[in-house]
C-alpha positions in Angstrom: 104.4 73.6 93.8 102.0 75.6 91.7 102.9 78.7 90.3 100.9 81.5 89.6 102.1 85.1 87.1 100.2 88.6 87.9 101.3 90.6 84.5 101.9 89.7 81.5 104.2 92.4 80.6 108.1 91.5 79.2 108.8 90.4 83.1 106.0 88.4 83.6 105.8 86.6 80.7 109.5 85.8 81.1 109.5 84.4 84.1 105.9 82.5 83.6 108.4 80.9 81.0 111.2 80.2 83.8 108.9 78.5 85.7 107.0 76.7 82.9 110.3 75.2 81.5 110.4 72.1 83.7 107.1 70.9 82.4 104.9 72.5 84.8 101.8 74.3 84.3 102.0 77.9 85.0 98.7 80.1 85.2 99.7 83.8 83.4 97.2 86.9 84.3 96.8 89.4 81.8 95.0 92.7 81.8 94.5 92.6 77.5 92.3 90.1 76.6 94.2 90.2 73.3 97.4 89.3 75.2 95.7 85.9 76.6 94.2 84.8 73.2 98.1 85.5 71.6 99.5 83.0 74.5 96.8 80.4 74.1 96.5 80.2 70.6 99.7 81.1 69.1 102.3 80.4 71.9 103.5 83.8 71.9 103.0 87.3 73.6 103.9 89.3 70.5 103.1 92.7 72.2 105.8 92.3 74.8 107.8 89.4 74.5 108.0 88.8 70.3 109.5 86.0 68.9 109.9 84.0 71.4 108.0 81.0 71.7 106.4 80.3 74.5 106.2 76.6 76.9 103.1 75.0 75.9 102.2 74.6 79.3 101.9 78.3 80.1 98.2 79.2 80.2 96.6 82.7 80.0 93.9 84.1 81.6 92.2 87.8 82.4 90.4 86.2 85.6 92.7 85.8 88.8 90.3 83.6 89.9 91.6 81.4 88.3 95.0 81.6 89.9 93.1 80.5 93.3 95.0 76.9 93.0 98.5 78.1 93.4 100.9 77.9 95.9 102.6 80.9 94.8 102.4 83.9 93.0 104.5 86.4 91.4 103.5 89.8 91.4 104.7 91.4 88.1 102.7 94.4 87.9 103.9 98.2 87.7 104.9 99.0 90.9 101.8 101.7 91.2 99.4 99.3 90.5 100.4 96.7 93.1 98.1 97.6 96.0 94.8 97.3 93.7 95.7 94.0 91.9 96.3 92.7 95.4 93.2 93.8 96.6 91.6 91.3 93.6 93.8 88.7 94.0 93.3 85.3 95.5 96.2 85.7 97.9 94.9 83.4 101.0 97.2 80.5 102.1 99.9 81.9 99.2 103.9 82.8 99.2 103.9 85.7 97.4 106.9 87.0 95.2 107.3 90.8 94.8 108.9 91.2 91.1 107.8 94.6 90.4 110.7 97.6 91.3 109.7 100.9 92.7 108.0 102.8 95.6 104.5 103.2 96.0 103.3 107.2 95.5 101.3 108.9 98.2 102.8 106.3 100.9 106.3 106.2 100.2 105.9 102.3 100.7 108.5 100.1 99.4 106.4 96.9 97.7 106.9 94.5 100.7 105.9 97.4 103.0 102.7 97.8 100.6 102.0 94.0 100.6 102.6 93.5 104.2 100.1 96.0 105.1 97.6 94.4 103.3 98.2 90.8 104.1 100.7 90.7 107.6 100.5 87.0 107.8 101.5 86.2 104.6 105.2 85.1 103.1 106.6 87.6 101.1 109.6 87.7 99.4 111.6 89.4 96.6 112.8 88.4 93.1 115.3 91.2 91.7 118.7 91.4 89.9 120.1 92.2 86.5 117.9 91.1 84.2 116.2 91.4 80.5 113.2 89.7 80.1 114.0 88.5 76.1 117.1 87.1 77.7 115.5 85.4 80.3 112.9 84.3 77.8 115.2 82.8 75.5 116.8 81.0 78.1 120.1 83.1 78.6 122.1 82.5 81.9 121.0 84.8 84.3 121.4 85.1 88.1 118.9 86.9 90.6 118.6 87.6 94.5 115.2 86.1 96.1 115.2 87.5 99.3 112.9 86.1 101.7 112.8 86.7 105.7 111.6 83.1 105.8 114.3 80.8 105.2 112.4 77.9 103.9 109.9 79.4 102.2 112.6 81.5 100.1 114.2 77.7 99.9 111.4 76.2 98.6 110.6 79.4 95.8 114.2 79.0 94.4 114.2 75.5 94.1 110.7 75.9 92.2 112.3 78.5 90.2 115.8 76.8 89.5 117.1 76.4 86.2 120.2 75.4 84.0 119.9 79.0 82.7 118.4 80.8 85.8 119.8 80.5 89.2 118.3 82.3 92.2 120.9 83.3 95.4 118.8 83.4 98.7 118.8 86.6 100.5 117.0 87.5 104.2 117.7 91.4 103.2 113.9 92.1 101.6 114.8 95.9 101.9 118.0 95.9 100.5 116.7 93.7 97.7 113.9 95.9 96.8 115.9 99.2 96.9 118.8 98.2 94.5 116.0 97.7 92.2 113.9 100.7 93.0 116.9 103.3 92.9 118.8 101.9 89.8 115.6 102.8 87.4 116.3 106.4 88.7 120.0 106.5 88.3 119.4 104.9 84.8 117.5 107.3 83.6 120.3 109.9 84.3 122.6 107.7 82.3 120.5 107.5 79.4 120.6 111.4 79.5 124.4 111.6 79.8 124.0 108.9 76.3 121.5 111.1 74.6 123.1 114.7 75.4 126.5 113.4 73.9 128.2 114.0 77.4 130.5 110.2 76.9 131.7 107.3 78.5 133.5 109.1 81.4 130.0 110.9 82.6 128.3 107.5 82.6 130.9 105.7 84.7 130.6 108.7 87.3 126.9 108.7 87.2 127.0 104.5 87.7 129.4 104.9 90.7 127.9 108.1 92.0 124.6 106.7 91.4 125.6 103.5 93.4 126.9 106.1 96.2 123.1 107.0 96.2 121.4 103.8 96.6 123.6 103.1 99.4 123.0 105.6 101.3 119.1 105.7 101.0 119.6 101.8 101.7 121.6 101.8 104.7 119.5 105.1 106.4 116.1 102.3 105.5 117.9 99.7 107.3 119.2 97.5 103.9 123.1 95.8 104.0 125.9 97.1 102.6 126.5 93.9 101.1 122.9 93.5 99.6 123.5 96.6 97.8 126.6 95.6 96.2 125.3 92.3 95.1 123.3 91.3 92.2 120.2 93.3 93.4 121.9 96.2 94.0 125.0 97.1 91.8 124.3 94.2 89.4 121.3 95.4 88.3 122.4 98.8 88.5 125.3 98.1 85.9 123.1 96.7 83.3 120.6 99.0 83.8 122.6 102.0 83.4 124.5 100.6 80.0 122.1 99.4 77.5 119.4 100.9 75.3 117.7 97.4 75.8 116.7 99.1 79.5 113.5 100.8 79.3 114.7 103.6 81.9 118.1 104.2 80.1 116.1 104.6 76.4 113.7 107.2 77.9 116.8 109.3 79.5 118.4 109.0 76.1 115.2 110.7 74.5 115.5 113.2 77.1 118.7 113.8 76.6 118.2 114.4 72.9 115.6 117.4 73.8 112.5 115.1 73.9 109.6 116.4 76.5 109.1 114.2 79.1 105.4 114.5 79.0 105.4 113.3 74.9 107.8 110.3 75.7 105.6 108.8 78.9 102.1 109.6 77.0 103.8 107.4 74.2 104.8 104.4 75.7 102.8 101.2 75.6 105.6 99.1 78.2 106.5 101.3 81.5 109.6 102.9 82.9 109.4 102.6 86.2 112.3 104.9 87.2 109.8 108.0 85.8 107.1 107.4 88.7 109.9 106.1 91.2 111.9 109.7 90.6 109.7 111.6 92.6 108.6 109.5 95.3 112.1 108.5 96.0 113.1 112.4 95.7 110.8 113.3 98.5 111.3 110.8 101.2 115.1 110.9 100.3 114.1 115.0 101.3 112.2 113.8 104.3 114.8 111.5 105.7 117.9 114.7 105.2 119.4 111.7 102.4 121.7 113.8 99.9 120.3 112.2 96.4 121.8 114.7 93.9 121.6 112.6 90.9 117.6 111.7 91.9 116.7 115.5 92.2 118.7 115.8 89.0 116.7 113.3 87.0 113.6 114.6 88.8 114.1 118.3 87.2 114.7 116.7 84.0 111.5 114.6 84.3 109.0 117.8 85.2 110.6 119.9 82.8 112.0 122.0 85.3 115.7 122.7 83.7 117.3 121.5 80.2 119.7 118.9 80.5 122.7 121.9 80.0 121.4 123.5 83.5 121.4 120.5 85.1 124.9 118.9 84.3 126.1 122.2 85.1 124.6 122.2 88.4 125.9 118.5 89.5 129.4 119.6 88.6 129.2 122.9 90.5 128.5 120.8 93.6 130.7 121.7 96.7 133.9 119.8 96.6 133.6 117.2 99.2 135.6 113.5 100.2 134.4 110.7 98.0 133.8 108.3 100.8 131.7 109.9 103.9 132.6 108.4 107.1 
C-alpha cells in the first residue's frame, strides 16, 4: 500500500516518518518550496519538525500530481484548507485518511462530511488521538484511533501504519473520532487561559472535566458514541492537549490569559492553533442545535476580544446551580 501525505507541517511530517519507518517509500506534499528542498536535501524539516532526522525513503514534492500512484492519502492540512486541497488532489481510486481536526467555517461540516460531499464514493477514515508530533517523529510510544465505516479498509490502513511504537485502535465511529479532536482544541485554549491568568490547577481540572461534558453533549447530539468520546480520540486527546505547553492551543490560551490580544497572537503564528478557528463555528453550530457549551462560548469571547479574562471567569462561576450529571 503506497502512502502519500498531503501537508508537511509537524504532524504531516511525523506521520510520513511513521509510514516510512519500515523502509517503504512515502510521498510528502508541501506547499513551501523551502520545506521540499530541506526534506530532500538534508533529511530534516527545520521549519516545522526540527532536529528530527527523517527516513531516507520520504520524498517531498510541491506537486500534488506526484501522489497520483499512491493507494492511500493522509490529509494533514489545516482544517479550513481541506476543501480546496481536496479539489486539487489526485483522489480517484484512493482511500483518504483525515488527520486534521476542526469544523469547516461557513458550512458547519466535519472534515469527513466535507470530504464525502466532494467524493461520495471514496472510502474515508479518520486518524485522531493524543499525539504530539515531535514525540511521534522521535518514535516515542503513541496510540491513536483509526475510525472507518468500512472495516476492511480500516484494517488495511491500520496494518500499513502500525509500528512497534505507533498503535492504531480501530473504530467505526467516524463522527465520534472527529468531534473529540475538534472540541478538545477549543477546551485546550480555555485551559491555557487558566494557566496564563494564574487561576491554578483546580481551575484547569474543572475545565477539563466540564469541557469533556460539553464534548459529550455535542457529540451525542451529532450521533457519536459515548465510548468513542471517552477513548483516545476524545478524553485522551483532551487530557494531553489541555495539560502541556507543547500544545499550540494551550499556548495560545496561555498568552490570552496573560493579557495579550488574540489578533496579535494569531497574526504572529506560523503554525495553526486550530481551536481559534473552530471555536466560533462550534459555538454557532451548538447554538443552532440548542446544545449548552458555556466554555466554548467563553473562549469565543476571549478570542474576539469582547470580554477580559476576569469577566469571563466571573460569568462562568456565576452560572446557576445545576446537577452535575444531566439525564
